[in-house]
LOBA-935337 format. One line per 4 residues: number of its first residue (from 1); their letters; for each residue x negated, y, z negated of C-alpha. Coordinates in steps of 0.02 Angstrom, whole numbers, always signed. Example, Ala and Ser with C-alpha at 12.3 -4.5 7.8 and 13.67 -1.06 7.14 Angstrom:
% residues 2
1) AS) -615,-225,-390  -684,-53,-357
END
This chain:
% residues 285
1) MKKM) -3240,+8284,-5560  -3394,+8243,-5665  -3297,+8096,-5748  -3239,+8037,-5574
5) IILV) -3423,+8029,-5515  -3470,+7931,-5667  -3327,+7805,-5641  -3377,+7774,-5460
9) LVSL) -3564,+7743,-5508  -3512,+7622,-5647  -3396,+7533,-5521  -3536,+7518,-5396
13) ILVG) -3657,+7444,-5528  -3524,+7325,-5583  -3487,+7261,-5408  -3677,+7247,-5373
17) TVSC) -3696,+7139,-5529  -3548,+7024,-5483  -3609,+7006,-5307  -3781,+6956,-5366
21) SPDS) -3724,+6835,-5493  -3745,+6648,-5462  -3590,+6575,-5362  -3532,+6419,-5456
25) NKRA) -3473,+6353,-5284  -3639,+6353,-5199  -3753,+6198,-5239  -3929,+6174,-5174
29) LLVV) -4044,+6018,-5181  -4229,+6062,-5160  -4336,+5913,-5109  -4514,+5938,-5170
33) SFGT) -4668,+5845,-5105  -4853,+5871,-5100  -4842,+5892,-4915  -4951,+5844,-4769
37) SYQD) -5026,+5924,-4620  -5007,+5765,-4510  -4867,+5783,-4399  -4836,+5599,-4359
41) TREK) -4821,+5536,-4528  -4727,+5697,-4583  -4590,+5650,-4460  -4584,+5474,-4506
45) TLDE) -4584,+5503,-4701  -4536,+5675,-4761  -4420,+5725,-4618  -4338,+5555,-4622
49) TQIA) -4318,+5577,-4815  -4242,+5743,-4789  -4121,+5679,-4668  -4069,+5547,-4793
53) FEEK) -4042,+5674,-4922  -3935,+5780,-4812  -3829,+5627,-4768  -3796,+5569,-4945
57) FSSF) -3783,+5734,-5026  -3674,+5822,-4901  -3598,+5934,-5031  -3763,+6015,-5059
61) DVYR) -3870,+6127,-4945  -4037,+6030,-4935  -4201,+6125,-4941  -4389,+6085,-4937
65) AFTA) -4541,+6134,-5026  -4721,+6084,-5038  -4828,+6091,-5195  -4997,+6097,-5101
69) QTII) -5033,+6272,-5050  -5176,+6223,-4944  -5059,+6124,-4837  -4935,+6257,-4826
73) DILE) -5061,+6372,-4766  -5131,+6252,-4627  -4962,+6226,-4566  -4921,+6416,-4553
77) ERDD) -5091,+6467,-4475  -5106,+6314,-4365  -4929,+6262,-4316  -4836,+6422,-4356
81) IKVN) -4724,+6312,-4472  -4665,+6399,-4631  -4639,+6291,-4783  -4603,+6371,-4954
85) NVKE) -4694,+6325,-5110  -4580,+6291,-5260  -4583,+6471,-5328  -4538,+6537,-5155
89) ALEA) -4396,+6413,-5137  -4321,+6456,-5300  -4333,+6644,-5265  -4251,+6615,-5106
93) LKKD) -4110,+6516,-5182  -4092,+6649,-5318  -4074,+6781,-5192  -3945,+6679,-5098
97) NYGT) -3847,+6668,-5264  -3837,+6479,-5286  -3753,+6425,-5447  -3820,+6243,-5446
101) VVIQ) -3988,+6191,-5401  -4058,+6016,-5411  -4241,+5984,-5385  -4295,+5815,-5328
105) SLHV) -4483,+5771,-5334  -4561,+5652,-5200  -4708,+5629,-5297  -4772,+5447,-5349
109) MNGA) -4792,+5486,-5526  -4740,+5610,-5663  -4917,+5682,-5653  -5003,+5852,-5640
113) EYDD) -4917,+5903,-5478  -4754,+5856,-5559  -4791,+5944,-5721  -4836,+6104,-5622
117) MVAI) -4677,+6088,-5529  -4572,+6072,-5692  -4670,+6222,-5761  -4620,+6334,-5620
121) VDEY) -4434,+6267,-5632  -4433,+6317,-5813  -4464,+6499,-5769  -4302,+6492,-5680
125) KNEF) -4189,+6399,-5801  -4087,+6566,-5839  -4072,+6611,-5661  -3936,+6485,-5610
129) NDIK) -3780,+6415,-5695  -3863,+6250,-5680  -4036,+6187,-5641  -4093,+6005,-5649
133) VGKA) -4249,+5898,-5604  -4255,+5726,-5535  -4396,+5602,-5596  -4540,+5544,-5487
137) LLTS) -4556,+5375,-5405  -4631,+5277,-5540  -4548,+5328,-5704  -4453,+5191,-5778
141) HEDY) -4471,+4995,-5786  -4327,+4978,-5666  -4416,+5099,-5548  -4565,+4978,-5545
145) NKVI) -4454,+4832,-5493  -4366,+4929,-5362  -4534,+4988,-5290  -4605,+4817,-5288
149) ESLA) -4454,+4746,-5207  -4464,+4883,-5077  -4644,+4873,-5035  -4640,+4685,-5023
153) TNFP) -4534,+4694,-4871  -4694,+4756,-4786  -4800,+4612,-4835  -4844,+4498,-4693
157) ERDD) -4852,+4309,-4718  -5020,+4261,-4804  -5117,+4120,-4881  -5205,+4108,-5034
161) QEAI) -5369,+4181,-4958  -5281,+4344,-4904  -5241,+4493,-5017  -5136,+4657,-5006
165) VFMG) -5238,+4803,-5070  -5154,+4973,-5102  -5239,+5131,-5096  -5170,+5266,-5215
169) HGTH) -5234,+5450,-5236  -5279,+5438,-5423  -5279,+5579,-5544  -5362,+5655,-5701
173) HEAN) -5185,+5657,-5777  -5132,+5519,-5905  -5006,+5467,-5775  -5139,+5381,-5687
177) AVYA) -5104,+5229,-5785  -4964,+5187,-5666  -5079,+5113,-5542  -5139,+4981,-5662
181) ALEY) -4971,+4954,-5724  -4890,+4925,-5549  -5033,+4802,-5504  -4982,+4706,-5667
185) AFEA) -4799,+4725,-5620  -4832,+4641,-5443  -4909,+4498,-5533  -4776,+4478,-5664
189) AGYN) -4652,+4482,-5523  -4741,+4332,-5437  -4838,+4421,-5303  -5015,+4348,-5307
193) NVFV) -5171,+4439,-5248  -5088,+4608,-5234  -5217,+4743,-5299  -5212,+4920,-5322
197) GTVE) -5357,+5050,-5315  -5374,+5238,-5304  -5477,+5364,-5219  -5498,+5473,-5354
201) GFPT) -5456,+5384,-5520  -5451,+5210,-5600  -5449,+5076,-5537  -5590,+5101,-5414
205) LENV) -5626,+5007,-5252  -5764,+4923,-5337  -5637,+4864,-5473  -5535,+4783,-5331
209) MSKL) -5685,+4714,-5250  -5728,+4620,-5405  -5553,+4542,-5411  -5565,+4496,-5225
213) EKNK) -5726,+4407,-5256  -5661,+4321,-5408  -5508,+4257,-5307  -5607,+4199,-5156
217) IEKV) -5520,+4320,-5047  -5571,+4316,-4857  -5441,+4444,-4775  -5380,+4601,-4844
221) ILMP) -5228,+4703,-4787  -5248,+4883,-4835  -5088,+4991,-4872  -5070,+5169,-4932
225) LMIV) -4987,+5185,-5098  -4941,+5366,-5046  -4772,+5439,-4978  -4867,+5496,-4817
229) AGDH) -5011,+5411,-4725  -5105,+5573,-4715  -5288,+5617,-4734  -5323,+5486,-4874
233) AEND) -5243,+5352,-4774  -5323,+5398,-4605  -5497,+5431,-4665  -5526,+5368,-4843
237) MGGD) -5436,+5205,-4812  -5432,+5158,-4633  -5559,+5271,-4554  -5715,+5212,-4467
241) EEDS) -5833,+5316,-4577  -5956,+5222,-4673  -5882,+5267,-4838  -5698,+5218,-4796
245) WKTI) -5618,+5066,-4879  -5602,+4981,-4711  -5791,+4991,-4672  -5854,+4950,-4845
249) LKQS) -5743,+4797,-4856  -5796,+4741,-4674  -5975,+4765,-4719  -5950,+4660,-4877
253) GYEV) -5890,+4512,-4762  -5702,+4532,-4769  -5583,+4523,-4619  -5479,+4688,-4637
257) EVYM) -5315,+4738,-4572  -5244,+4911,-4596  -5059,+4956,-4619  -5044,+5138,-4580
261) HGMG) -4876,+5179,-4636  -4835,+5294,-4789  -4709,+5236,-4917  -4590,+5370,-4859
265) ENKG) -4553,+5266,-4705  -4474,+5131,-4817  -4292,+5142,-4843  -4299,+5063,-5013
269) IREI) -4424,+5196,-5073  -4317,+5342,-5006  -4166,+5265,-5097  -4250,+5264,-5268
273) FMDH) -4289,+5451,-5249  -4100,+5478,-5205  -4054,+5378,-5356  -4162,+5488,-5458
277) AEAA) -4078,+5645,-5394  -3908,+5568,-5429  -3961,+5536,-5599  -4008,+5716,-5615
281) IEGE) -3845,+5770,-5547  -3745,+5668,-5675  -3864,+5736,-5812  -3938,+5557,-5841
285) N) -4123,+5617,-5848
END
């Protein structure tokens, strides 16, 4: 009788172990962005990107996570919208016994947010049969060319006295170099008077304005170099406050036009992210 009880207990333990093991037939694709608390731009950028991923990667279950906990908290408290952070999302996928997990970043660069995401993913590398990470938007030389080609579709016709000025976020991370590199790449691709500045890094608005003066620019078209047109775009770039880029440029004598659309609205930009996810799936990263 004692032996029978032991055998039953062992069998139950084995069944439990098998049922909790990763299922090789279950595949998840986790789309990770910084996030935004602005509903309009979220619907046009992050939601549309999510839909594009679901259509392209129909053999995967597509999920979402944000890296900005502040935004996650705002959405839950204000709108009763629950979005997982990366760790919560991976815990949920682990609990649901997914065998293959692909994480695709919607970050502009492989910077601090991207590094933090990868560090969390590394904690789960033994929890799934296969786990892979897709690169951020501006990673390879080819990415720069594709980004330029995609963003240029939004450029209006302009003369020699008109300039495009992109606002990027900026970072303390060494990946901040992508902004200056992108401006150089625009020039190398034949797009004159396209400048890139940042809110919290280099180049600054002052750096950009020195180039505007040097090139005798009279009109500036402001565009966000961000996936969503959220707080920085609405306030720091195109707001009416005295310290916004729009106001500063106007007070400096420039005619200013604001293009209030996040890069996530651009089909070409979304396709670059999907290409990176595909490369990760194929093991090319």
